[in-house]
C-alpha positions in Angstrom: 223.3 231.2 146.7 225.4 229.4 149.1 228.5 230.1 146.6 227.5 233.8 147.4 226.7 232.9 151.1 228.5 230.0 152.4 227.9 230.7 156.0 224.1 230.4 155.3 221.9 227.2 156.0 220.2 226.3 153.1 216.3 227.6 153.3 213.2 226.6 151.7 212.3 230.5 151.4 215.0 230.4 148.5 213.1 228.0 146.6 209.7 229.7 147.3 211.1 233.1 146.5 212.5 231.7 143.2 209.3 229.7 142.6 207.4 233.1 143.2 209.6 235.3 140.7 208.8 233.1 137.8 204.9 232.8 138.6 205.3 236.9 138.3 207.4 236.3 134.9 204.3 234.0 133.8 207.3 231.3 133.1 204.9 228.2 134.6 207.4 225.2 133.5 210.2 227.0 135.9 207.5 228.1 138.3 206.3 224.4 138.6 209.9 222.9 138.4 211.1 225.7 141.6 207.7 225.0 143.3 208.1 221.7 143.7 211.4 222.1 145.4 209.8 224.7 147.9 206.5 222.8 148.5 208.8 219.6 149.6 210.7 221.8 152.2 207.6 223.1 153.6 205.5 221.5 156.4 202.1 220.2 155.2 198.7 221.1 156.3 199.5 224.4 157.6 198.4 226.7 154.8 202.1 227.6 154.0 202.0 229.5 150.9 204.6 227.2 148.6 201.9 225.0 148.0 199.6 227.9 147.2 201.8 228.7 144.1 202.5 225.3 143.2 198.9 224.8 143.0 198.6 227.7 140.7 201.4 226.5 138.5 200.5 222.8 138.1 196.7 223.8 137.4 198.4 226.2 134.4 200.1 222.9 133.0 197.4 220.6 133.9 199.7 218.4 136.3 196.4 217.5 137.9 197.9 215.1 140.4 200.8 217.5 141.5 197.8 220.0 141.7 195.7 217.8 144.0 198.8 216.9 146.0 199.6 221.0 146.5 196.2 221.8 147.9 195.7 219.2 149.9 199.1 219.9 151.4 197.8 223.8 152.0 195.1 222.0 154.0 192.5 222.3 151.3 189.9 219.4 151.4 189.1 218.6 147.8 186.5 216.5 146.2 186.9 213.0 145.6 188.8 211.5 142.2 191.7 212.0 140.3 192.2 214.4 137.3 191.1 217.9 136.7 189.2 219.4 139.9 185.5 220.6 139.7 184.5 221.3 142.8 181.9 223.9 144.3 184.1 226.2 146.2 181.6 228.9 146.5 181.1 232.4 144.8 183.9 234.9 144.1 184.5 238.1 142.3 187.3 238.2 139.2 188.8 241.2 138.2 189.0 240.3 134.9 191.8 242.3 132.6 191.8 242.9 129.1 194.5 245.1 127.3 194.2 247.5 129.9 190.8 247.5 130.5 189.4 246.2 134.0 185.8 244.5 135.4 184.9 243.1 138.4 182.5 240.1 137.4 180.9 237.2 139.3 182.4 233.8 139.1 181.9 230.2 140.5 184.9 228.8 142.1 185.9 225.1 140.6 188.8 225.1 142.4 190.9 227.1 144.4 192.1 228.9 141.7 189.8 228.5 138.8 186.5 230.2 138.5 183.5 230.1 135.9 182.3 233.5 134.9 178.4 233.7 135.6 178.1 237.1 134.9 177.8 238.6 131.1 181.0 241.0 130.7 180.4 243.9 129.1 184.5 244.1 128.2 184.7 243.3 124.5 186.3 239.6 124.1 185.2 238.4 127.4 182.4 236.1 127.8 180.0 234.4 130.1 181.1 231.0 130.8 184.6 231.3 130.3 187.0 229.6 133.1 189.7 232.2 134.2 192.7 231.4 136.4 192.8 233.8 139.6 195.4 234.5 142.2 194.9 233.6 145.9 195.2 237.0 147.5 192.2 239.1 147.3 192.2 242.5 146.3 188.8 244.0 147.0 185.5 243.0 148.6 182.0 243.0 147.4 179.4 242.8 150.3 175.9 241.3 149.2 173.2 240.9 151.6 175.4 241.0 154.6 177.4 238.5 152.9 181.4 239.0 151.9 182.7 238.0 148.8 186.3 238.2 148.0 187.8 240.0 144.8 190.7 238.1 143.1 193.0 239.3 140.0 193.0 237.2 137.0 196.1 235.7 136.3 195.0 234.5 132.6 191.9 232.7 130.6 192.1 229.0 131.3 189.1 228.3 129.0 187.1 230.3 126.4 183.6 230.5 126.2 181.7 229.5 123.0 178.6 231.2 124.3 178.4 234.8 122.2 177.2 238.0 123.7 174.4 240.3 122.5 172.8 243.4 123.6 168.8 244.1 123.4 166.5 246.7 124.6 164.0 245.2 126.8 160.9 247.1 128.3 160.3 245.4 131.5 156.8 246.8 133.0 157.9 245.4 136.8 161.3 244.3 138.6 159.4 240.8 138.6 159.4 240.7 134.6 163.3 241.7 134.4 164.1 238.9 136.8 161.9 236.5 135.0 163.9 237.1 132.0 167.2 236.4 134.3 165.9 233.0 135.5 164.5 232.1 132.0 167.9 232.3 130.7 169.9 231.0 133.7 167.7 228.0 133.8 169.1 227.2 130.0 172.8 227.4 131.4 172.8 231.2 129.7 173.2 234.4 131.0 171.5 237.5 131.3 172.8 241.0 132.8 170.6 244.2 133.0 172.6 247.2 132.6 171.2 248.5 135.5 173.3 246.0 137.9 176.8 247.1 136.5 178.4 249.7 138.8 181.2 251.6 137.1 184.2 251.8 139.7 187.8 253.1 139.1 190.6 250.5 139.3 191.5 252.0 142.4 188.1 252.4 144.1 187.2 248.7 143.0 190.3 247.3 145.1 188.1 248.6 148.1 185.1 247.3 150.1 181.8 247.7 148.4 178.2 246.9 149.5 176.1 246.4 146.6 172.3 245.4 146.6 170.3 242.8 144.5 168.0 244.9 142.3 165.9 244.9 139.3 164.7 248.0 137.6 161.6 248.2 135.7 161.2 250.0 132.7 162.9 250.2 129.4 166.9 249.2 129.5 169.3 247.4 127.9 170.5 243.8 128.6 173.5 241.9 127.8 172.6 238.6 126.8 174.9 235.1 126.6 173.3 232.3 124.6 173.5 231.1 120.9 171.9 233.0 118.2 169.5 230.7 117.1 168.1 230.5 120.8 168.2 234.0 122.3 165.1 235.2 120.0 163.2 232.3 121.0 163.8 232.9 124.6 162.7 236.6 124.1 160.2 235.7 122.4 158.8 233.3 124.9 159.6 235.9 127.8 157.5 238.9 126.1 154.5 236.5 125.1 154.4 235.3 128.8 152.9 238.7 130.4 151.4 241.9 129.4 153.6 244.9 128.6 156.8 243.1 127.9 158.4 243.8 124.7 162.1 243.9 123.2 164.1 245.4 120.4 167.4 246.0 118.7 168.9 242.9 119.2 172.6 243.2 118.6 175.7 240.5 118.4 178.1 242.4 120.1 180.9 239.6 120.7 
């Protein structure tokens, strides 16, 4: 750069732009190398984006000490300890991308850039419990009970989940019956997602602000379940036998 512009003073922005370009190219080794140079020239504790991009690259490469220092340099307070960051950074939404298909799911943030999916995705190949790496700039908003939750774009699948996805047809006489099923699975670390809770939006509309209501519908409907096959039938039977009128049928493994 200085060869082309010898009168210019060296700037940390050059390093930042170069690191950012390699982040977009998903060249994580180079993004990490250049990101460290950019961060070394940025003020600490002032929310400088050089630290955020370095934190993402370091997380991808599992360079946890660098990632911790980067998030601290940005101004984020982390849980104490060394190594992988596993904290509670609140709920957010992540827009998953799979072969050109998009789906916004709820996720529990583990660190500033990683989140565990707590919805049961309907997109083939995606699973409840997987950990995804997401970007830091919000690209949408979901409002539930008056509280705003940012939507972040997925960068990559960080850790897959071993919990398979099933679909089942349920008869729930009242909304509370369906809520009981969701709680039954959640208490065991599994997932249950009624079809009535899924909203279909185009990608453009999805990037806007949308208010959603927490609701459970009674009647017969399809529900997506995330649980081991040897346990899903047991849990469905427990649910069905716990109150009159409850029933299930057509259990199918889908992913």
